[in-house]
C-alpha positions in Angstrom: 159.3 -75.7 -133.7 160.1 -71.8 -133.4 157.1 -69.8 -133.5 156.9 -67.1 -136.3 155.5 -64.4 -133.9 156.1 -63.5 -130.6 154.1 -62.4 -127.4 155.6 -58.9 -127.5 154.1 -58.1 -131.1 152.0 -55.2 -131.9 149.2 -56.9 -133.7 146.6 -54.9 -135.9 143.4 -56.8 -136.6 141.6 -54.8 -139.5 138.0 -55.6 -139.0 138.2 -56.9 -135.4 134.5 -55.9 -134.8 133.4 -58.4 -137.5 132.6 -62.1 -137.0 136.0 -63.5 -138.4 138.0 -60.6 -136.9 136.4 -60.9 -133.4 137.1 -64.6 -133.3 140.8 -64.1 -134.3 141.0 -61.5 -131.5 139.5 -63.9 -128.8 141.9 -66.6 -130.0 144.9 -64.4 -129.8 143.9 -63.3 -126.4 143.4 -66.9 -125.2 146.9 -67.8 -126.6 148.7 -65.0 -124.5 149.0 -62.3 -127.1 148.4 -58.5 -126.3 149.3 -58.8 -122.7 151.1 -55.5 -121.6 153.4 -57.5 -119.0 154.8 -59.4 -122.0 155.2 -56.0 -124.1 152.4 -57.1 -126.3 149.5 -55.2 -127.7 146.5 -55.8 -129.9 145.2 -52.8 -131.9 141.6 -52.9 -133.1 140.5 -49.6 -134.1 136.7 -48.9 -135.1 135.6 -48.0 -138.4 135.0 -44.4 -136.9 138.7 -44.4 -135.6 140.2 -45.8 -138.9 138.4 -45.5 -142.3 140.1 -48.4 -144.2 138.7 -47.2 -147.5 140.7 -44.0 -147.2 144.4 -44.6 -148.2 145.9 -41.6 -146.8 144.1 -42.3 -143.4 145.4 -45.8 -143.5 149.0 -44.7 -144.2 148.9 -42.2 -141.5 147.6 -44.8 -139.0 150.4 -47.2 -139.9 153.0 -44.5 -139.7 151.8 -43.6 -136.3 151.2 -47.2 -134.7 153.7 -49.3 -136.9 152.2 -52.7 -135.9 154.4 -55.6 -136.6 151.6 -58.2 -137.3 148.7 -57.4 -139.6 145.6 -59.5 -139.7 143.2 -58.3 -142.5 139.8 -59.7 -141.6 137.9 -56.5 -142.7 135.5 -56.8 -145.8 132.3 -55.9 -147.2 130.3 -59.2 -147.0 126.9 -60.5 -147.8 124.9 -63.5 -149.1 123.7 -64.1 -152.7 121.0 -61.4 -152.7 123.3 -58.5 -151.5 126.0 -59.6 -153.9 123.6 -59.8 -156.9 122.1 -56.3 -156.3 125.3 -54.6 -155.2 128.1 -56.0 -157.4 130.1 -52.7 -157.8 130.1 -52.0 -154.1 131.4 -55.4 -153.1 134.2 -55.1 -155.9 135.1 -51.4 -155.1 134.9 -51.5 -151.3 137.0 -54.8 -151.0 139.5 -53.8 -153.4 140.2 -50.6 -151.7 140.2 -52.1 -148.3 142.8 -54.9 -149.3 145.2 -52.7 -151.3 145.1 -49.9 -148.6 146.0 -52.3 -145.9 148.2 -54.7 -147.5 150.3 -51.8 -149.2 150.5 -49.9 -146.0 151.7 -53.1 -144.0 154.5 -53.5 -146.5 155.5 -49.7 -146.6 155.6 -49.4 -143.0 157.6 -52.6 -142.2 155.1 -55.2 -140.7 157.0 -58.4 -140.5 154.0 -60.6 -141.0 150.5 -60.3 -142.6 147.5 -62.7 -142.8 144.9 -62.0 -145.5 141.5 -63.7 -145.2 140.1 -64.5 -148.6 137.2 -66.7 -149.2 136.3 -70.0 -150.9 134.2 -68.2 -153.4 137.4 -67.3 -155.3 137.3 -70.9 -156.8 135.5 -71.5 -160.1 131.9 -72.4 -160.2 132.5 -75.8 -161.5 135.8 -76.6 -160.0 136.6 -80.4 -159.2 135.6 -81.2 -155.6 136.8 -81.2 -153.0 138.6 -78.0 -154.2 142.3 -77.8 -154.2 144.3 -74.5 -154.0 145.4 -75.2 -157.6 141.8 -74.6 -158.9 142.3 -70.8 -158.6 141.8 -69.0 -162.0 141.0 -72.2 -163.8 137.5 -71.5 -164.8 134.5 -69.0 -164.6 133.4 -67.8 -161.2 129.8 -68.0 -159.8 127.9 -64.9 -161.2 126.1 -64.2 -158.0 129.2 -63.3 -156.1 131.6 -62.6 -158.8 132.4 -59.0 -157.6 133.4 -60.2 -154.1 135.4 -63.2 -155.5 137.4 -60.9 -157.9 138.3 -58.5 -155.0 139.4 -61.4 -152.8 141.5 -62.8 -155.7 143.2 -59.5 -156.1 143.9 -59.5 -152.6 145.5 -63.0 -152.7 147.6 -62.0 -155.8 148.8 -58.8 -154.1 150.1 -60.6 -151.1 151.8 -63.1 -153.6 153.4 -60.3 -155.7 154.7 -58.5 -152.7 156.3 -61.7 -151.4 158.0 -62.4 -154.8 159.1 -58.7 -155.6 160.0 -57.5 -152.1 160.1 -60.5 -149.8 157.2 -59.3 -147.8 155.9 -62.0 -145.5 152.3 -62.4 -146.5 150.0 -65.4 -146.3 146.5 -66.0 -147.0 143.7 -68.4 -145.7 140.6 -69.2 -147.8 137.9 -70.0 -145.4 134.7 -71.8 -146.3 131.2 -70.5 -145.3 131.5 -69.1 -141.7 128.9 -69.1 -139.0 128.9 -68.4 -135.3 129.3 -65.6 -132.7 129.0 -62.0 -134.5 127.2 -63.2 -137.6 125.0 -60.9 -139.5 121.4 -61.6 -139.3 120.1 -58.7 -141.5 117.5 -60.2 -144.1 119.5 -58.7 -147.1 123.2 -59.0 -146.0 123.3 -62.2 -144.2 124.7 -65.6 -145.4 122.7 -68.8 -145.7 123.4 -70.1 -142.1 122.4 -66.9 -140.4 119.4 -66.4 -142.8 118.1 -69.8 -141.8 118.5 -69.5 -138.2 116.6 -66.2 -138.3 113.9 -67.5 -140.4 113.1 -70.7 -138.3 113.5 -68.7 -134.8 111.1 -66.0 -136.2 108.6 -68.7 -137.3 108.6 -70.5 -133.9 108.3 -67.1 -132.1 105.4 -66.0 -134.4 103.7 -69.5 -134.4 104.1 -69.4 -138.2 103.0 -72.8 -140.0 105.5 -72.5 -142.6 109.1 -71.4 -143.6 110.0 -70.5 -147.0 113.6 -70.9 -148.1 115.6 -69.8 -151.1 116.2 -72.1 -154.2 115.6 -75.9 -154.5 117.6 -76.9 -151.3 120.0 -79.0 -153.4 123.3 -77.2 -153.2 126.0 -78.6 -151.3 127.8 -76.4 -148.7 130.5 -76.6 -146.2 130.3 -74.7 -142.9 133.0 -73.6 -140.5 132.4 -72.4 -137.0 134.2 -69.0 -136.7 135.9 -70.0 -133.6 137.7 -72.7 -135.4 138.9 -70.2 -138.0 140.1 -68.0 -135.1 142.1 -71.0 -134.2 143.5 -71.6 -137.6 144.4 -68.1 -138.0 146.7 -68.0 -134.9 148.0 -71.6 -135.9 149.2 -70.4 -139.3 150.7 -67.0 -137.9 152.6 -69.2 -135.6 153.6 -72.0 -137.6 153.4 -71.7 -141.5 156.4 -70.4 -143.3 155.9 -70.8 -147.0 159.6 -70.7 -147.5 160.5 -73.5 -145.3 161.6 -77.0 -146.5 158.4 -78.6 -145.2 156.0 -76.1 -146.4 153.0 -76.9 -148.7 153.6 -76.6 -152.3 151.5 -76.8 -155.5 151.4 -79.4 -158.0 154.3 -78.0 -159.9 156.5 -78.0 -156.6 156.2 -74.2 -156.1 155.4 -72.9 -152.6 152.0 -72.0 -151.8 151.1 -68.7 -150.2 147.2 -69.4 -149.5 145.7 -72.4 -148.1 142.0 -73.6 -147.7 140.6 -73.7 -144.1 137.2 -75.5 -143.5 136.0 -78.9 -142.2 136.4 -80.9 -145.4 132.7 -81.9 -145.0 129.5 -80.5 -146.6 125.9 -80.8 -146.3 123.0 -80.0 -148.6 121.0 -76.7 -147.8 117.9 -78.9 -147.4 119.3 -81.1 -144.8 120.8 -77.9 -143.0 117.2 -76.4 -143.0 116.0 -79.5 -141.4 118.8 -79.6 -138.8 118.1 -75.8 -137.9 114.4 -76.6 -137.8 115.0 -79.3 -135.3 117.4 -77.3 -132.9 115.0 -74.3 -133.0 111.9 -76.5 -132.4 110.0 -75.7 -135.7 107.6 -78.3 -136.4 105.8 -76.7 -139.4 106.3 -77.2 -143.1 109.3 -76.2 -145.1 108.8 -74.7 -148.6 111.3 -74.1 -151.3 111.1 -71.1 -153.5 112.7 -72.2 -156.7 112.5 -69.0 -158.5 115.3 -67.8 -156.3 118.9 -68.7 -157.2 120.8 -71.7 -155.8 124.3 -70.4 -156.5 127.1 -73.0 -157.2 125.9 -76.5 -156.9 128.8 -77.7 -154.8 131.7 -76.0 -153.0 133.7 -78.3 -150.6 137.2 -77.5 -149.8 140.3 -79.9 -149.7 142.0 -79.0 -146.4 144.4 -81.6 -146.6 147.5 -79.0 -146.8 146.4 -77.2 -143.5 145.9 -80.6 -141.9 149.2 -81.8 -142.8 150.8 -78.8 -141.0 149.0 -79.8 -137.8 145.7 -77.9 -137.8 142.1 -79.6 -137.7 138.8 -78.2 -136.8 137.3 -79.2 -133.6 133.5 -78.1 -133.6 131.1 -80.3 -135.2 128.3 -79.0 -137.2 125.5 -80.2 -134.8 127.2 -78.7 -131.8 128.0 -75.4 -133.6 124.5 -75.0 -134.8 122.9 -75.6 -131.4 125.3 -73.1 -130.0 124.6 -70.5 -132.7 120.7 -70.9 -132.3 121.0 -70.3 -128.5 123.4 -67.2 -129.1 120.9 -65.9 -131.7 117.9 -66.3 -129.2 120.0 -64.8 -126.2 121.4 -61.8 -128.0 119.0 -60.8 -130.7 115.4 -62.1 -130.2 
């Protein structure tokens, strides 16, 4: 099979300092991209060097650097609490970032773009496991609606540019991510990071209890971010939505976005028990049911990506153990 990208590409990772972007950067380097001896380069400007919210700055940067491959991993992200109290910020900032980068990539001749969406784009009551066709087939989960709407806009912009202008834009919909580079801020963190921090802090402070949000009953799927990095490079190299063997929807039309996850889920209560075990917490776990649970279940169907030849490699127990060790080493 002929790869869709070459070692001499000029690759731009928007959001390279974030959890997803840094994992993709590591995987690209491991695969041999960005080596000067091959004529390749990976561009990873910091937020100070390039403000993705400023369209004129983004256009000027693209005109100067002219990347051939663009990976859009930048986003304003957060858990249920952050999304529920800052819906306008999540909607505005993410729409600006997406439209600025995607439009500039098209205008300045990038040959391939990968956009990272999110599994929260799917309806709250979507049939499980969720297939790509579920998009726009029902109401969204209210607690992260702003973020989800912005991600849907990004997916649809990629799709529209492909239809109208032949721009080679593809999208991946990751499930809940965890691992190196995660955000452990009490307000901004997602559930895995929030729980790891809670239990590590409780052990450190000899606390007899840990209080977790909600009932613990929701089911969630978790993907180690290194597996996402692997999937991103895989689809950039191998997935051509226009090829005869590419995944198609139920109506037989080519898909331009694919789910990426493990295809397995776990209850938040069971997740908390695992994290308690791996952090050495032996106290009591309490559940504050006055706090929101969010969507009852969110498990992705990843058959189409697996049919292309990719599958995850990091099991959840292994991933949690590594992440707990990294948290203790880097943050505590």
